[in-house]
C-alpha positions as CSV (number, residue, x, y, z in Angstrom):
1,X,0.0,0.0,0.0
2,X,1.2,3.5,-0.9
3,X,1.8,5.6,2.2
4,X,0.9,9.3,1.8
5,X,3.3,11.4,3.8
6,X,1.6,13.6,6.3
7,X,3.1,16.2,8.7
8,X,1.1,16.7,11.9
9,X,2.1,19.7,13.9
10,X,0.7,20.1,17.5
11,X,1.5,21.8,20.8
12,X,-0.2,19.0,22.8
13,X,1.3,16.4,25.0
14,X,2.5,12.8,24.2
15,X,-0.8,11.2,25.2
16,X,-2.6,13.2,22.5
17,X,0.2,12.3,20.0
18,X,-0.5,8.7,20.7
19,X,-4.2,9.0,20.3
20,X,-3.8,10.9,17.0
21,X,-1.5,8.3,15.6
22,X,-3.7,5.4,16.7
23,X,-6.7,7.0,15.0
24,X,-4.9,7.6,11.7
25,X,-5.9,5.7,8.5
26,X,-3.5,3.0,7.3
27,X,-3.0,5.0,4.1
28,X,-1.0,7.7,5.9
29,X,2.7,7.8,7.0
30,X,2.6,10.4,9.7
31,X,5.4,12.5,11.2
32,X,4.1,14.2,14.3
33,X,6.1,17.1,15.7
34,X,5.9,19.5,18.6
35,X,7.9,22.7,18.1
36,X,10.2,21.5,15.3
37,X,13.1,23.8,14.3
38,X,12.7,25.9,11.3
39,X,15.0,23.8,9.2
40,X,13.4,20.5,10.3
41,X,10.0,21.9,9.5
42,X,11.0,22.9,5.9
43,X,12.7,19.6,5.4
44,X,9.6,17.6,6.5
45,X,7.4,19.8,4.2
46,X,9.4,19.0,1.2
47,X,7.8,15.5,0.8
48,X,4.5,16.1,2.6
49,X,1.2,15.6,0.8
50,X,-0.9,16.6,3.8
51,X,-0.3,19.1,6.5
52,X,-2.3,18.9,9.7
53,X,-2.0,21.6,12.3
54,X,-3.7,21.3,15.7
55,X,-5.5,24.3,17.1
56,X,-2.9,27.0,16.2
57,X,0.4,27.5,14.5
58,X,1.5,29.8,11.7
59,X,1.2,28.4,8.2
60,X,2.9,31.0,6.0
61,X,3.9,31.5,2.4
62,X,7.4,30.1,3.0
63,X,6.0,26.9,4.4
64,X,3.7,26.5,1.5
65,X,6.4,27.1,-1.0
66,X,8.5,24.5,0.7
67,X,5.8,21.9,0.1
68,X,5.5,21.4,-3.6
69,X,3.6,18.1,-3.2
70,X,1.1,19.5,-0.7
71,X,-2.6,18.5,-1.4
72,X,-4.4,19.8,1.7
73,X,-3.8,22.0,4.8
74,X,-6.1,20.8,7.6
75,X,-6.5,22.9,10.8
76,X,-8.0,21.0,13.7
77,X,-10.1,23.6,15.3
78,X,-11.5,27.0,14.4
79,X,-8.5,29.2,15.0
80,X,-7.5,29.8,11.4
81,X,-6.3,33.4,11.4
82,X,-2.6,32.4,11.4
83,X,-2.9,30.5,8.0
84,X,-2.0,32.4,4.9
85,X,-5.0,31.7,2.8
86,X,-3.9,33.8,-0.1
87,X,-0.6,31.9,-0.4
88,X,-2.5,28.6,-0.3
89,X,-4.8,29.9,-3.1
90,X,-1.8,30.8,-5.3
91,X,-0.3,27.4,-4.7
92,X,-3.7,25.7,-5.4
93,X,-3.7,24.0,-2.0
94,X,-7.1,23.7,-0.3
95,X,-7.4,24.7,3.3
96,X,-10.0,23.3,5.7
97,X,-10.7,23.5,9.4
98,X,-12.3,20.8,11.5
99,X,-14.4,21.6,14.6
100,X,-13.2,20.0,17.8
101,X,-16.1,18.2,19.5
102,X,-14.3,17.9,22.8
103,X,-13.7,21.7,22.9
104,X,-17.3,22.5,22.0
105,X,-18.4,20.2,24.9
106,X,-16.0,21.7,27.4
107,X,-17.3,25.2,26.5
108,X,-20.9,23.9,27.0
109,X,-19.9,22.5,30.4
110,X,-18.3,25.8,31.4
111,X,-21.6,27.5,30.5
112,X,-23.4,25.0,32.7
113,X,-20.9,25.7,35.6
114,X,-21.5,29.5,35.3
115,X,-25.3,29.2,35.2
116,X,-25.4,26.6,37.9
117,X,-23.4,28.9,40.3
118,X,-25.4,32.0,39.4
119,X,-28.7,30.2,40.0
120,X,-27.3,28.3,43.0
121,X,-28.7,25.1,41.6
122,X,-27.0,22.6,43.9
123,X,-28.3,24.5,47.0
124,X,-31.8,24.8,45.4
125,X,-31.9,21.0,44.7
126,X,-30.9,20.1,48.2
127,X,-33.5,22.5,49.7
128,X,-36.3,21.3,47.4
129,X,-35.6,17.7,48.2
130,X,-35.9,18.3,51.9
131,X,-39.7,18.5,51.7
132,X,-39.6,20.7,54.9
133,X,-42.5,22.5,56.6
134,X,-42.0,26.0,55.4
135,X,-44.7,27.5,57.6
136,X,-47.0,28.5,54.7
137,X,-50.0,26.7,53.3
138,X,-49.6,24.4,50.3
139,X,-51.8,25.3,47.4
140,X,-52.7,23.8,44.1
141,X,-51.2,26.0,41.5
142,X,-53.1,28.0,39.0
143,X,-52.6,31.5,37.5
144,X,-53.4,33.2,40.8
145,X,-52.2,30.7,43.3
146,X,-48.5,29.9,43.7
147,X,-45.7,30.1,46.2
148,X,-42.8,31.9,44.5
149,X,-39.5,31.2,46.3
150,X,-41.1,29.4,49.2
151,X,-37.7,28.5,50.6
152,X,-36.6,32.2,50.6
153,X,-33.5,31.6,48.5
154,X,-31.2,34.6,48.0
155,X,-28.1,35.4,46.1
156,X,-29.5,34.3,42.7
157,X,-27.8,36.1,39.9
158,X,-27.9,36.6,36.2
159,X,-25.4,36.1,33.4
160,X,-26.8,38.6,30.9
161,X,-24.7,41.8,30.9
162,X,-22.0,40.3,33.2
163,X,-18.3,40.7,32.7
164,X,-16.6,37.4,32.0
165,X,-12.9,37.0,31.9
166,X,-11.2,34.0,30.2
167,X,-7.7,32.9,31.3
168,X,-6.0,30.7,28.8
169,X,-7.7,31.6,25.6
170,X,-7.5,28.8,23.0
171,X,-9.9,26.6,21.2
172,X,-12.2,26.1,24.1
173,X,-12.2,29.8,24.9
174,X,-13.1,30.6,21.3
175,X,-16.1,28.2,21.5
176,X,-17.1,29.7,24.9
177,X,-17.1,33.2,23.4
178,X,-19.6,32.0,20.8
179,X,-21.9,30.5,23.4
180,X,-21.8,33.6,25.6
181,X,-22.5,36.0,22.7
182,X,-26.3,35.8,23.3
183,X,-25.9,36.9,26.9
184,X,-24.5,40.3,25.9
185,X,-21.5,39.9,28.2
186,X,-18.4,42.1,28.3
187,X,-15.7,39.6,27.4
188,X,-12.1,39.8,28.5
189,X,-9.4,37.4,27.7
190,X,-5.7,36.6,28.4
191,X,-3.2,34.4,26.6
192,X,0.5,34.4,26.3
193,X,0.4,35.8,22.7
194,X,-2.2,38.4,22.2
195,X,-4.5,38.0,19.2
196,X,-4.4,40.3,16.2
197,X,-6.6,43.4,16.6
198,X,-9.0,42.4,13.7
199,X,-9.5,39.0,15.4
200,X,-10.3,40.6,18.7
201,X,-12.8,43.0,17.0
202,X,-14.4,40.1,15.1
203,X,-14.9,38.1,18.3
204,X,-15.9,41.0,20.4
205,X,-13.2,40.4,23.1
206,X,-10.8,42.7,24.9
207,X,-7.3,41.7,26.0
208,X,-6.5,42.1,29.7
209,X,-3.8,41.0,32.1
210,X,-4.7,38.3,34.7
211,X,-4.8,40.9,37.4
212,X,-7.2,43.1,35.4
213,X,-9.4,40.0,34.7
214,X,-9.4,39.2,38.5
215,X,-10.4,42.8,39.4
216,X,-13.0,43.4,36.7
217,X,-14.8,40.1,36.1
218,X,-18.0,38.9,37.6
219,X,-17.0,35.4,36.4
220,X,-13.5,34.2,35.9
221,X,-13.2,31.2,33.5
222,X,-9.9,29.3,33.9
223,X,-8.8,27.3,30.9
224,X,-5.1,27.5,31.9
225,X,-2.7,24.7,30.9
226,X,-0.4,23.1,33.5
227,X,2.5,25.3,34.1
228,X,4.5,23.7,36.9
229,X,4.3,22.8,40.6
230,X,3.2,26.3,41.7
231,X,-0.5,26.9,41.0
232,X,-1.0,30.2,39.2
233,X,-4.5,30.7,40.6
234,X,-3.7,31.0,44.3
235,X,-4.6,33.0,47.4
236,X,-3.1,36.2,45.9
237,X,-5.2,35.8,42.8
238,X,-8.4,35.2,44.8
239,X,-7.7,38.3,46.9
240,X,-7.7,40.3,43.7
241,X,-11.0,39.0,42.5
242,X,-14.1,41.1,42.9
243,X,-16.1,40.4,46.1
244,X,-19.0,38.2,45.2
245,X,-17.5,36.9,41.9
246,X,-17.3,33.4,40.7
247,X,-14.5,31.1,39.5
248,X,-15.1,28.3,37.0
249,X,-12.3,25.9,36.0
250,X,-12.1,23.5,33.1
251,X,-8.3,23.9,32.4
252,X,-5.6,21.5,33.4
253,X,-5.3,19.9,36.8
254,X,-2.9,21.4,39.4
255,X,-3.7,25.0,38.3
256,X,-6.0,25.9,41.2
257,X,-4.7,26.2,44.9
258,X,-7.7,24.3,46.2
259,X,-7.1,25.1,49.9
260,X,-7.0,28.8,49.1
261,X,-10.1,28.4,47.0
262,X,-12.0,26.8,49.8
263,X,-10.8,29.6,52.2
264,X,-12.0,32.3,49.9
265,X,-15.4,30.6,49.5
266,X,-15.9,30.1,53.2
267,X,-14.9,33.7,53.9
268,X,-17.6,34.9,51.5
269,X,-15.2,36.7,49.3
270,X,-16.1,34.4,46.4
271,X,-19.8,33.7,45.8
272,X,-19.1,30.4,44.2
273,X,-16.7,28.0,42.4
274,X,-17.0,25.2,40.0
275,X,-14.2,22.7,39.1
276,X,-14.0,19.8,36.6
277,X,-10.3,19.1,37.1
278,X,-8.2,18.8,40.2
279,X,-4.7,18.6,41.6
280,X,-5.2,14.9,42.4
281,X,-7.5,12.7,40.3
282,X,-9.7,10.9,41.1
283,X,-10.9,12.7,44.2
284,X,-10.7,10.6,47.3
285,X,-12.9,10.4,50.3
286,X,-10.5,12.4,52.5
287,X,-10.0,15.2,50.0
288,X,-11.1,18.6,51.5
289,X,-13.1,19.3,48.3
290,X,-15.2,16.2,48.9
291,X,-16.1,17.3,52.4
292,X,-16.8,20.8,51.2
293,X,-19.1,19.6,48.4
294,X,-21.3,18.0,51.1
295,X,-22.0,21.4,52.7
296,X,-25.4,22.3,51.3
297,X,-25.1,26.1,51.5
298,X,-21.6,26.3,50.1
299,X,-21.9,27.3,46.4
300,X,-19.4,24.7,45.2
301,X,-20.1,22.7,42.0
302,X,-17.8,19.7,41.4
303,X,-17.8,17.3,38.4
304,X,-15.6,14.3,37.8
305,X,-13.5,15.5,34.8
306,X,-16.3,14.9,32.3
307,X,-16.5,18.3,30.5
308,X,-15.4,16.8,27.2
309,X,-18.0,14.1,27.5
310,X,-15.5,11.3,26.8
311,X,-14.8,12.2,23.2
312,X,-11.2,13.1,23.9
313,X,-10.5,9.9,25.8
314,X,-8.3,7.6,23.9
315,X,-8.8,7.3,20.1
316,X,-12.6,7.8,20.3
317,X,-13.7,10.8,18.1
318,X,-10.3,11.4,16.5
319,X,-10.6,9.3,13.4
320,X,-13.0,11.8,11.8
321,X,-10.2,14.4,11.9
322,X,-8.7,12.6,8.9
323,X,-12.0,12.6,6.9
324,X,-10.9,15.4,4.6
325,X,-7.6,13.7,3.8
326,X,-9.5,10.5,2.9
327,X,-11.8,12.7,0.8
328,X,-8.8,14.1,-1.2
329,X,-7.6,10.6,-1.8
330,X,-11.0,9.5,-3.0
331,X,-11.6,12.6,-5.1
332,X,-14.6,13.7,-3.0
333,X,-15.7,17.1,-1.8
334,X,-14.2,18.6,1.3
335,X,-15.9,19.7,4.5
336,X,-15.3,23.1,6.2
337,X,-13.3,24.5,3.4
338,X,-11.9,28.0,4.0
339,X,-10.2,29.0,0.7
340,X,-13.2,29.1,-1.6
C-alpha cells in the first residue's frame, strides 16, 4: 500500500500524540512534531502531501512554497487566522478547518458551571428535596395561586450583561465566546500571545492582564494549561477577585490552589466556584473538596473531569479528523473549506 506522507504539527502532549497516531488511517505515513526547528519543518514539508496543524500554528507562504507536493492544509479547530489563505490559493492547495467536538463540549460544560453557580442550583436542589415544613399553606397552583421562592433563597444572579474573563484563551475559549454572545456579556481574555486586533474585533473580546481580569470580572473562567508545581490561581489571585464573583475551571489539573479556593469561598469573598479538574484525580474520600461539596449552603459545584463528554478519551472521536484527507484521496468534496 502506498503511504501518503503527512506532517502533523501540534502543541499538545505525548498522550494526545499517541491517540492521534492510533486513529490515523492506514494509508498515511505520519510524522508528528511539537515545536520543530525551522530547518526541520521545511525539510519535512518537502515531501509532505498533507499538513495537519492542531488548534494553532502559523502556516505562511514560506512553508507552503517548501511543500510542492502538498494537497491539503487541515486545521484541527476554528483558529484559522494564522494561516496564509492567499498563499494557499496561489499554490492551489485547499485549506479546511475541523471543529473539535471535545472543545465544544467543554465550553458547554463551562456555561453549565456558570449558570449553575449563578442560580445556586445545587443548593436549590438540596432544599427542594428536603420537603420541609416552610410555615406556609400548600396550594394547588393556577394562574393566581402559587408560592414563589417558598424557601426564601437569596443570592440568585444573572449572566446577561456580566463581565466574563477567560484565562488561557485557546480553542475552548473561542467556543465559549460564541456561546456567551447571546448573553451580551463584556468579554475579557488573556493568553501568552495576544490575538491580532482584527480578530479581537471580530470576536468582540478585549485583551486584559490576569490581574485586570481578576479585578473586573463577575465570572473568571480558567482554561489554563499546566505550568509547573506552583498553582497560578492562588490566594493572591483570589484576593484580587471582585467580592461576590465566581470562579469556574475546566483547564488542566494542578492549576488551582484548592485550599486557598475553599478559604475564599468560606470567607464569603467568592460567591461560588465550579471545578471539573483537580490537583489529584480521582478525588478521594478524604479530600477537603469532597467534604466541602457536602456542605449544602456552600456554592461549590464539582464534576468528575467529564466536561469533554468522553470524546477526547483515547482514540474515540479522533478518526474523523482525517476525513478530509480521505476525501482528497477519493476525489470527494471537502468539509469546512476556507479558501473558496
